[in-house]
N, C-alpha and C positions, 0 to 999 in steps of 0.2 A: 702734765698734774696728776698725783698721787688719786687714788683709788681712797674713797670714803669705805672706813672701819667701824663696823657696828657691833657691838657684843651679843648675846645669844638673848636677850631681852630688847634688842633693839636701840637700846643707849648709846651713842656715839663714842667713840673711842678717841681720842687726840694725843695721844703718847705715844711714844715707838714703842712695839714690841718684839720681842724674838720670835716671828711664829716660823714652827719647824715642819718637818717630816711626819705625820701620823695625823695633826692639827685637822679639823672638822666641822665645813664649813658652808658656806652660800659663797655665787659670785651672779655678781649683776654686770650684764654688757651692754655696750653700745655697737648695732652689727651695721657697719658703712661697706655698703656694696661700691666696686671701681670697676673700669673700663678701661684697659693701656689699648689704644687705639693704634698707636705705633705695630704693635702684638696680638691685636682682637684679643686679646688675654681678658675675659670675666669674671669678677670674684665676690667672694667679702669678707670684709676682715673682720674683729673681735677687735672692741678695747674694753678692759675693762675701767667698770666706773666704782661698781661698790665692792666689799665684801662681808659677809656675816659670821662670826668665829661660836662654833657652836659648845666645841671643845677646842680649848687650847695649848698644845706641847711646843711647850718653846723649848728652841734650838738650844742641843748644850745643855739641856737641863733631863731630858733622860736618857737612860743607860737600852740601848738595845739588845745587850748581852746580859746573861745573866750568869750567874757567881759559878766557877771550874770549884770542884774541890783540889785542895793541894793549889792552886791558883801564884801567882804571882801580888804583894799588899805594899800599896803603895808606901816608900817612907822620904822623907822632908832631906833625907840623908843619900838620898838617890841622883837629887836635882842636881845636874851638869850648868853651868851658864859659861855655853861657849858661841863666839859670835854670836852676841847675843838672842840666843835662842833657850828659851826654858820654859818646862815642862809643867804647866799648871794641875791643883791635886785629880781635877778629874784626866786627867792622860793625853787633853788635847795642846798643841804648840796654841804657844803666846800670839796675839793678832799681829804683834812686832815678827813673828818668825812666818805666820801664817802666808805674812805678803808676801814675802821671800819667796816664796813655793811656786806662785803666781808667775 
């Protein structure tokens, strides 16, 4: 079961978001103790139950790099379509080619 997602005002979010690195939020979880009789192992597992997003940083929406003086500037003329791989304007691989990398 997916965790419930809420915005900073407590409103429920029902749409899919690209929640990326740098997002600030709170998490709610359920603690479940367990005992494995065979091994004598005792522990607690945590199950994510809800998330509140305080500040959203969408995956792929921000650039972690600053501008480099004299650096390369993207041009549509530089795009090469070879084997289904196409580079986007953000310098990332398309979903089609990203699957090939996995």
